[in-house]
C-alpha positions as CSV (number, residue, x, y, z in Angstrom):
1,M,83.0,-73.8,-53.7
2,R,81.1,-71.9,-51.0
3,K,78.2,-69.8,-52.3
4,L,78.6,-66.1,-52.2
5,T,75.2,-65.9,-50.7
6,T,76.4,-67.9,-47.7
7,Q,79.4,-65.6,-47.3
8,A,77.3,-62.5,-47.6
9,G,74.8,-64.0,-45.3
10,G,77.2,-64.2,-42.4
11,V,78.2,-60.6,-42.7
12,S,74.6,-59.5,-43.4
13,L,73.4,-61.2,-40.3
14,G,76.0,-59.6,-38.1
15,R,75.3,-56.1,-39.6
16,G,71.6,-56.7,-39.3
17,L,71.8,-57.5,-35.6
18,A,74.1,-54.5,-35.1
19,A,71.6,-52.3,-36.8
20,L,68.7,-53.7,-34.8
21,A,70.6,-53.2,-31.5
22,S,71.3,-49.6,-32.4
23,L,67.7,-49.0,-33.3
24,A,66.6,-50.6,-30.0
25,T,69.0,-48.3,-28.1
26,A,67.7,-45.2,-30.0
27,M,64.1,-46.3,-29.1
28,V,64.9,-46.5,-25.4
29,L,67.0,-43.3,-25.2
30,S,64.4,-41.3,-27.1
31,R,62.0,-42.1,-24.3
32,I,64.1,-41.6,-21.2
33,L,66.4,-38.7,-22.2
34,S,65.4,-35.1,-22.8
35,E,65.4,-33.9,-26.4
36,N,68.5,-31.8,-25.5
37,D,70.4,-34.8,-24.0
38,Y,69.4,-37.1,-26.8
39,G,70.4,-34.6,-29.5
40,T,73.8,-34.1,-27.8
41,Y,74.2,-37.9,-27.7
42,R,73.5,-38.1,-31.4
43,Q,75.9,-35.3,-32.1
44,V,78.8,-37.2,-30.6
45,W,78.1,-40.1,-32.8
46,L,77.6,-37.9,-35.8
47,I,81.1,-36.4,-35.4
48,F,82.6,-39.9,-34.9
49,F,80.9,-41.5,-37.9
50,T,81.8,-38.5,-40.1
51,L,85.6,-38.4,-39.3
52,A,86.4,-42.1,-38.6
53,P,86.1,-43.3,-42.2
54,I,88.6,-40.6,-43.3
55,L,91.2,-41.8,-40.8
56,E,90.7,-45.5,-41.8
57,L,92.6,-44.5,-44.9
58,G,90.7,-47.1,-46.9
59,I,92.7,-49.9,-45.2
60,P,89.9,-52.1,-43.8
61,P,88.3,-52.7,-47.3
62,S,91.7,-53.1,-48.9
63,V,92.3,-56.1,-46.7
64,S,89.9,-58.1,-48.8
65,F,92.1,-57.5,-51.8
66,F,95.6,-58.1,-50.3
67,L,95.1,-60.8,-47.6
68,P,94.0,-63.6,-49.9
69,Q,97.1,-63.1,-52.0
70,L,99.6,-63.5,-49.1
71,P,101.3,-66.7,-48.1
72,S,100.4,-67.8,-44.6
73,S,103.9,-66.9,-43.3
74,K,103.2,-63.2,-44.0
75,V,99.7,-62.9,-42.7
76,K,100.7,-62.1,-39.1
77,S,103.1,-59.4,-40.1
78,Y,100.6,-57.9,-42.5
79,L,97.8,-57.8,-40.0
80,I,99.9,-56.4,-37.2
81,Q,101.4,-53.8,-39.5
82,N,98.0,-52.6,-40.6
83,S,96.6,-52.7,-37.0
84,L,99.4,-50.4,-35.8
85,V,98.9,-48.0,-38.7
86,L,95.2,-47.7,-37.9
87,L,96.0,-47.4,-34.2
88,V,98.2,-44.4,-35.0
89,S,95.5,-42.8,-37.3
90,G,92.8,-43.5,-34.7
91,S,94.9,-41.8,-32.1
92,F,95.0,-38.7,-34.2
93,L,91.2,-38.6,-34.1
94,G,91.2,-39.2,-30.4
95,L,93.6,-36.3,-30.0
96,A,91.3,-34.1,-32.2
97,F,88.5,-34.9,-29.8
98,L,90.6,-33.7,-26.9
99,L,91.9,-30.5,-28.5
100,L,89.0,-29.4,-30.8
101,G,86.1,-30.1,-28.5
102,G,85.6,-26.4,-27.8
103,P,85.4,-25.2,-31.4
104,V,83.1,-28.1,-32.3
105,E,80.9,-27.2,-29.3
106,Q,80.6,-23.6,-30.4
107,L,79.8,-24.7,-34.0
108,F,77.0,-27.1,-32.9
109,K,75.8,-24.8,-30.1
110,S,75.8,-27.7,-27.7
111,P,77.2,-26.7,-24.2
112,D,78.1,-30.2,-23.1
113,L,79.7,-31.5,-26.3
114,A,83.3,-30.7,-25.5
115,D,83.3,-32.6,-22.2
116,L,81.7,-35.6,-23.9
117,L,84.2,-35.7,-26.7
118,C,87.1,-35.6,-24.1
119,V,85.9,-38.7,-22.2
120,F,85.1,-40.4,-25.6
121,A,88.5,-39.8,-27.1
122,L,89.8,-43.3,-26.4
123,F,86.9,-44.8,-28.3
124,P,88.0,-43.7,-31.9
125,A,91.6,-44.5,-31.2
126,L,90.8,-48.1,-30.5
127,T,87.8,-48.6,-32.7
128,I,89.4,-47.7,-36.0
129,P,92.0,-50.5,-35.8
130,F,89.2,-52.9,-34.6
131,N,87.2,-52.1,-37.7
132,M,89.6,-54.2,-39.8
133,T,88.4,-57.3,-38.0
134,E,85.3,-58.0,-40.2
135,N,87.2,-57.7,-43.5
136,T,90.1,-59.8,-42.1
137,L,87.8,-62.7,-41.1
138,V,85.9,-62.6,-44.4
139,A,89.1,-62.6,-46.4
140,L,90.3,-65.6,-44.4
141,G,87.0,-67.5,-45.3
142,R,85.4,-67.1,-41.9
143,A,82.3,-65.0,-42.8
144,G,80.2,-66.7,-40.1
145,T,82.8,-65.7,-37.5
146,A,82.8,-62.2,-38.8
147,G,79.1,-61.9,-38.5
148,M,79.2,-63.3,-34.9
149,V,82.0,-60.9,-33.9
150,S,80.2,-57.9,-35.4
151,S,76.9,-58.8,-33.7
152,V,78.4,-59.6,-30.3
153,A,80.4,-56.4,-30.3
154,A,77.4,-54.4,-31.2
155,L,75.2,-56.0,-28.6
156,V,77.7,-55.5,-25.9
157,Q,78.3,-51.9,-26.9
158,N,74.6,-51.0,-26.9
159,G,74.2,-52.9,-23.7
160,V,76.8,-50.7,-22.1
161,I,75.0,-47.6,-23.3
162,L,71.5,-48.8,-22.1
163,G,72.9,-50.2,-18.8
164,S,74.6,-46.9,-18.0
165,V,71.6,-44.7,-18.8
166,L,69.0,-47.0,-17.2
167,L,71.1,-47.1,-14.0
168,G,71.1,-43.3,-13.8
169,G,74.5,-42.6,-15.3
170,S,75.1,-39.3,-17.0
171,L,76.1,-39.0,-20.7
172,S,79.6,-38.3,-19.6
173,Q,79.8,-41.5,-17.6
174,T,78.2,-43.4,-20.5
175,F,80.8,-42.2,-23.0
176,L,83.6,-42.9,-20.6
177,L,82.3,-46.5,-20.2
178,L,82.2,-46.8,-24.0
179,S,85.9,-45.8,-24.2
180,L,86.7,-48.4,-21.6
181,W,84.7,-51.0,-23.6
182,A,86.7,-50.0,-26.8
183,L,89.9,-50.7,-24.8
184,L,88.7,-54.1,-23.7
185,R,87.4,-55.0,-27.2
186,W,90.7,-54.0,-28.9
187,G,92.7,-55.9,-26.3
188,I,90.7,-59.1,-26.9
189,A,91.0,-58.7,-30.7
190,F,94.8,-58.0,-30.7
191,T,95.5,-60.7,-28.2
192,S,93.5,-63.2,-30.2
193,L,95.5,-62.3,-33.3
194,L,98.8,-62.8,-31.5
195,Y,97.7,-66.1,-30.1
196,L,96.3,-67.6,-33.3
197,S,99.4,-66.7,-35.2
198,R,101.9,-67.3,-32.4
199,A,104.0,-69.6,-34.6
200,L,104.7,-67.0,-37.2
201,R,107.4,-64.3,-37.1
202,I,106.7,-60.6,-37.3
203,T,108.6,-58.5,-39.9
204,W,108.0,-55.0,-41.0
205,D,107.6,-54.6,-44.7
206,W,107.7,-50.9,-45.8
207,R,107.4,-51.8,-49.4
208,A,104.2,-53.8,-48.9
209,L,102.8,-51.0,-46.7
210,R,103.4,-48.3,-49.4
211,S,101.8,-50.6,-52.0
212,Q,98.7,-51.1,-49.9
213,V,98.4,-47.5,-48.9
214,G,98.7,-46.5,-52.5
215,F,95.9,-48.9,-53.4
216,A,93.7,-48.1,-50.5
217,L,93.8,-44.3,-50.3
218,P,91.8,-43.6,-53.5
219,M,89.2,-46.2,-52.5
220,G,89.2,-44.8,-49.0
221,A,88.8,-41.2,-50.4
222,A,85.8,-42.3,-52.4
223,A,84.2,-44.1,-49.5
224,A,84.9,-41.2,-47.1
225,T,83.5,-38.7,-49.6
226,G,80.4,-40.8,-50.1
227,L,79.9,-41.1,-46.3
228,L,80.5,-37.4,-45.8
229,T,77.9,-36.7,-48.4
230,R,75.4,-38.8,-46.4
231,Q,76.3,-37.1,-43.2
232,L,76.4,-33.6,-44.7
233,D,72.7,-32.8,-44.1
234,K,73.0,-33.8,-40.4
235,L,76.1,-31.6,-40.0
236,I,74.2,-28.6,-41.4
237,V,71.1,-29.2,-39.2
238,S,73.3,-29.8,-36.2
239,S,75.2,-26.5,-36.7
240,G,72.2,-24.4,-37.9
241,F,69.4,-25.5,-35.6
242,S,68.9,-26.2,-31.9
243,T,70.0,-29.5,-30.3
244,E,66.4,-30.4,-29.8
245,Q,65.6,-29.9,-33.5
246,F,68.6,-32.0,-34.4
247,A,67.3,-34.8,-32.2
248,V,64.0,-34.7,-34.2
249,Y,65.8,-34.6,-37.5
250,A,68.3,-37.4,-36.5
251,N,65.4,-39.8,-35.7
252,G,63.7,-38.9,-39.0
253,S,66.9,-39.7,-41.0
254,Y,66.8,-43.3,-39.7
255,E,67.5,-45.9,-42.3
256,I,65.6,-49.2,-42.3
257,P,68.1,-52.0,-41.5
258,L,66.6,-54.4,-44.0
259,I,67.5,-52.1,-46.9
260,S,71.2,-52.1,-46.3
261,I,71.2,-55.8,-45.4
262,L,69.4,-56.8,-48.6
263,T,71.5,-54.6,-50.9
264,L,74.7,-56.0,-49.4
265,S,73.6,-59.6,-50.0
266,V,72.3,-59.1,-53.5
267,T,75.4,-57.0,-54.5
268,A,77.7,-59.8,-53.2
269,V,75.9,-62.2,-55.6
270,L,75.2,-60.0,-58.5
271,V,78.6,-58.3,-59.0
272,P,80.7,-61.4,-59.6
273,A,78.1,-62.7,-62.1
274,I,78.3,-59.4,-64.0
275,V,82.1,-59.5,-63.9
276,R,82.1,-62.9,-65.5
277,A,79.6,-61.9,-68.2
278,Q,81.6,-58.7,-68.9
279,A,84.8,-60.8,-69.3
280,Q,83.0,-63.0,-71.8
281,G,81.6,-60.0,-73.7
282,D,78.1,-61.3,-73.0
283,V,76.1,-58.0,-72.9
284,T,72.8,-59.9,-73.1
285,E,73.6,-61.8,-69.9
286,I,74.6,-58.5,-68.2
287,R,71.2,-57.1,-69.2
288,R,69.4,-60.1,-68.0
289,L,71.1,-60.1,-64.6
290,W,70.7,-56.3,-64.2
291,H,67.1,-56.2,-65.1
292,G,66.2,-59.2,-63.0
293,A,67.9,-57.7,-59.9
294,A,66.2,-54.3,-60.4
295,R,62.8,-55.9,-60.9
296,R,63.1,-58.1,-57.8
297,M,64.4,-55.3,-55.6
298,A,61.5,-53.2,-56.8
299,W,59.0,-55.8,-55.6
300,L,60.1,-55.0,-52.1
301,F,61.3,-51.4,-52.2
302,F,58.4,-49.9,-54.1
303,P,55.7,-51.1,-51.7
304,A,58.0,-50.3,-48.8
305,F,58.2,-46.7,-50.1
306,S,54.4,-46.4,-50.6
307,F,53.5,-47.9,-47.3
308,L,56.1,-46.1,-45.1
309,F,55.2,-42.8,-46.7
310,I,51.6,-42.9,-45.5
311,A,52.5,-44.6,-42.2
312,A,55.5,-42.4,-41.3
313,Q,53.9,-40.6,-38.4
314,P,52.6,-43.7,-36.4
315,L,56.0,-45.4,-37.2
316,M,58.0,-42.5,-35.7
317,V,55.7,-42.4,-32.7
318,F,56.0,-46.2,-32.2
319,L,59.8,-46.2,-32.5
320,F,60.7,-43.0,-30.7
321,S,57.6,-41.8,-28.7
322,E,55.2,-39.0,-29.2
323,K,58.0,-36.5,-28.6
324,Y,59.3,-37.3,-32.1
325,A,56.1,-37.3,-34.1
326,A,57.6,-34.4,-36.1
327,S,60.4,-36.8,-37.3
328,A,57.9,-38.1,-39.8
329,A,58.6,-35.1,-42.1
330,P,62.4,-35.7,-42.7
331,F,61.6,-39.4,-42.8
332,R,59.2,-38.9,-45.7
333,V,61.8,-36.9,-47.5
334,F,64.4,-39.5,-47.2
335,L,62.0,-42.2,-48.3
336,F,62.3,-40.8,-51.8
337,L,65.8,-42.5,-51.8
338,L,64.1,-45.9,-51.6
339,P,63.1,-46.2,-55.3
340,L,66.7,-45.5,-56.2
341,R,67.8,-48.5,-54.1
342,I,66.5,-51.0,-56.7
343,A,69.9,-50.7,-58.4
344,F,73.5,-50.6,-57.1
345,Y,75.0,-48.0,-59.4
346,G,78.5,-47.8,-58.0
347,A,78.7,-51.6,-57.7
348,F,77.6,-51.9,-61.3
349,L,80.3,-49.5,-62.5
350,R,82.9,-51.4,-60.5
351,A,81.8,-54.6,-62.1
352,L,82.2,-53.0,-65.5
353,G,85.7,-51.9,-64.6
354,K,84.8,-48.2,-64.3
355,T,86.1,-47.0,-60.9
356,R,87.0,-43.4,-61.7
357,P,83.4,-42.3,-62.2
358,I,82.6,-43.6,-58.7
359,L,84.8,-41.0,-57.2
360,I,83.5,-38.3,-59.5
361,T,79.9,-39.3,-58.5
362,S,80.7,-39.0,-54.8
363,L,82.4,-35.6,-55.2
364,G,79.7,-34.3,-57.4
365,A,76.9,-35.4,-55.0
366,M,78.7,-33.9,-52.1
367,V,79.1,-30.5,-53.8
368,I,75.5,-30.5,-55.1
369,S,74.1,-31.5,-51.7
370,L,76.1,-28.7,-49.9
371,V,75.3,-26.0,-52.3
372,L,71.6,-26.8,-52.6
373,A,71.3,-27.2,-48.8
374,L,72.8,-23.7,-48.3
375,V,70.4,-22.3,-50.9
376,L,67.2,-24.1,-49.8
377,I,67.8,-23.4,-46.1
378,R,67.1,-19.7,-46.8
379,I,63.6,-20.7,-47.8
380,E,62.0,-20.3,-44.4
381,P,59.0,-22.7,-44.8
382,L,61.4,-25.6,-45.5
383,G,63.2,-25.2,-42.2
384,F,65.4,-28.2,-41.4
385,L,63.9,-30.2,-44.3
386,A,66.1,-28.2,-46.7
387,P,69.3,-30.3,-46.2
388,A,67.3,-33.5,-46.5
389,I,65.7,-32.3,-49.8
390,A,69.2,-31.3,-51.1
391,A,70.6,-34.8,-50.2
392,V,67.8,-36.5,-52.1
393,I,68.3,-34.4,-55.2
394,A,72.1,-35.0,-55.1
395,S,71.5,-38.7,-54.9
396,Y,69.2,-38.6,-57.9
397,W,71.9,-36.7,-59.8
398,A,74.5,-39.3,-58.8
399,A,72.3,-42.1,-60.1
400,W,71.7,-40.2,-63.4
401,Y,75.5,-39.7,-63.9
402,S,76.2,-43.4,-63.1
403,I,73.6,-44.5,-65.6
404,R,75.1,-42.3,-68.3
405,V,78.5,-43.9,-67.7
406,A,77.1,-47.4,-67.8
407,L,75.1,-46.6,-71.0
408,R,78.3,-45.4,-72.8
409,T,80.3,-48.4,-71.6
410,L,77.7,-51.0,-72.7
411,N,76.5,-49.0,-75.7
412,W,72.9,-49.2,-74.4
413,R,70.0,-46.8,-74.8
414,W,68.1,-45.4,-71.9
415,R,65.2,-47.8,-72.4
416,E,67.6,-50.7,-72.1
417,Y,69.0,-49.8,-68.7
418,F,65.9,-50.8,-66.7
419,P,62.8,-52.8,-67.4
420,W,60.8,-49.6,-67.3
421,R,57.4,-51.1,-68.0
422,A,57.8,-53.8,-65.3
423,L,59.0,-51.2,-62.8
424,A,56.1,-48.8,-63.6
425,A,53.6,-51.7,-63.1
426,I,55.0,-52.5,-59.7
427,L,55.0,-48.9,-58.6
428,A,51.4,-48.5,-59.8
429,V,50.3,-51.5,-57.8
430,A,52.1,-50.2,-54.7
431,V,50.5,-46.7,-55.0
432,A,47.1,-48.3,-55.6
433,A,47.4,-50.3,-52.4
434,A,48.5,-47.2,-50.5
435,I,45.3,-45.2,-51.2
436,P,42.8,-47.3,-49.2
437,T,45.5,-47.9,-46.6
438,A,45.8,-44.2,-46.1
439,L,42.0,-44.0,-45.5
440,V,42.3,-46.8,-42.9
441,G,45.1,-44.7,-41.2
442,W,42.9,-41.6,-41.1
443,L,40.0,-43.5,-39.6
444,L,42.2,-44.9,-36.9
445,R,44.1,-41.7,-36.2
446,A,42.9,-41.6,-32.6
447,S,44.2,-45.1,-31.9
448,S,47.6,-46.0,-30.7
449,A,50.6,-46.1,-33.1
450,L,50.8,-49.9,-32.9
451,V,47.2,-50.4,-33.7
452,Q,47.5,-48.0,-36.7
453,L,50.6,-49.8,-38.0
454,V,49.1,-53.3,-37.7
455,A,45.8,-52.4,-39.3
456,M,47.4,-50.3,-42.1
457,G,50.1,-53.0,-42.7
458,S,47.5,-55.8,-43.0
459,V,45.3,-53.8,-45.4
460,F,48.3,-52.7,-47.5
461,A,49.8,-56.2,-47.7
462,A,46.5,-57.9,-48.7
463,I,45.7,-55.3,-51.4
464,Y,49.3,-55.3,-52.8
465,L,49.5,-59.1,-53.0
466,L,46.0,-59.3,-54.6
467,L,46.6,-56.6,-57.2
468,G,50.1,-58.0,-57.8
469,E,48.7,-61.4,-58.6
470,V,45.7,-60.2,-60.7
471,T,47.8,-57.7,-62.8
472,R,50.8,-60.1,-62.9
473,A,53.0,-57.2,-61.9
474,A,54.3,-58.7,-58.7
475,C,53.3,-62.4,-58.4
476,P,54.1,-64.1,-55.1
477,R,55.2,-67.2,-57.0
478,E,57.9,-65.1,-58.8
479,W,59.2,-63.9,-55.4
480,I,59.7,-67.5,-54.4
481,Q,61.4,-68.3,-57.7
482,A,63.6,-65.2,-57.2
483,I,64.8,-66.4,-53.9
484,G,65.6,-69.8,-55.4
485,D,67.5,-68.2,-58.2
486,L,69.5,-66.0,-55.8
487,L,70.5,-69.0,-53.7
488,R,71.7,-70.8,-56.8
489,Q,74.0,-68.0,-57.8
490,R,77.7,-68.5,-57.1
C-alpha cells in the first residue's frame, strides 16, 4: 500500500514549485513595472482567482470521490463529460470578462483593466476545465505525474509572463499570450485524454452528472465561500484605494509557500488516521494524533511567526525591492494567522464527520470580515490595514467556532483540545529568540536587506535551537523523530 505521505508529496512538490515560480515572477515584475502597472496586473489575477472557484462548481475536488468508484469502461465518458461541463462554465467567466470589464474598471478605478480583461477572456474559459487534471491524476494513482504536470504548467505560464515583459511587451500583449498558452495547455490535456482512453467508448450519462453536481455543489459552495473570504480584503482595498496602494497591499498579503505545502502534506496523513480512530471510538488516539500534530506544527510556525514579524521590512525589500518596503505593514498583520495554522480545523471536522459546520464557518467568517472591514476602514489611521485586520479577526472567530463544534462532538473540555502548556513553552522560546534578533536587525538597519536577513536568521536560529534544547520545549531530536513518525503513517 502506497503511503499517503508519498501521494501527498507528489502534489505538494508540484504546488510548491508553482508557488515558487509565482513568487519569482512577482519579484521580477515588482522591480521592472511601475507601481500602477504592477497593481493593475495583480488586479486581473485577483478577479480571476475570486470568480474561477465559483464556476468550477465543486467538480474538480469531487473527482477524487467519484473516479475511484467507476469501472474502467466509464472513466473516459466521465472525464469528458465533466471537462465539457467545466468548459461551458469557464466560457461564462470568459464572457463576463468581455462584457463586464467596463463596470469592473470603474469599481477598481483602474483605467486599463477593461482592455486587459478582454484579451484575457480565453484564459478562464480554458483554465477551469484544465484545473480538473490534478485531481484526476491523483484519483488514478498518479500523484507523481500530477505534481509534474502542475509544476511544468506553472513554470511555462510564469515563463510566458516574464518573457513577454522582459522583451518589452505590454501588459495587454502579456495577457493575450497567456490566453494563447491556456489554449495550447487545454489542447494538450484534452488530446492526451482522448489518446490514453482511445479504446473506450463515450456515452453521456445525465443521471451520473446530476448525482455528481448534487454532491459537488455544496462542497464547491463552501470552498468558494472560503476563498472569497480570503480575497475579500484585497477586493476592498482594490476598490477603495489607488492602484499603487493596492500593489503595496498585494505584496504584503503574500503567503509563504512552505506553509500551504506543509499543511497539505500533514493533513493528507493526519485525517485518515483520525477517521480510523473515530470509527473505532478511540478518543484517546484522536487526542494523541491531534496534540502531536499541533505541537509539531508549532515547532515551525511559532518561530516563523516571531522571526518574520521582526524581519518583515528587510524581507519585503529583498523580495520586491525598496518600492514595496511599506508592504511590511500588511504582511505583519497577516502573520497573526500563522499561529492558527498549527491546526487544520476544517479538516478535523471533516474527519469527525461534521461537514455542515464547515460551511457555516466559511459564511460566518465572510460576513464578519466584510462588516468589520467596512467599519474599521472608517478609522483613518488604519488606512488599507483595516481589511487585513478584519480578515485576521474573522479567521480567529472561525477557529473558535470550529473548536466549539469539535469539543461538543468529542465531549472534550477546552484544556483537552490543545496541549496548551507545550504550545505556550514553544511560543515563549520563539519570542525570547526574537528579542536579541530584533536588536541585531536594528544595528544592521543601514545594511542591505540580504545582509540583515542572513544575520538576523542566523542569530534567531542559534538562540531558538539552544533555548529549545535547554528548556526541552523544542528539542531538535524530537523534530527528527517527528519526521520519522510522519513517514511511517499510512
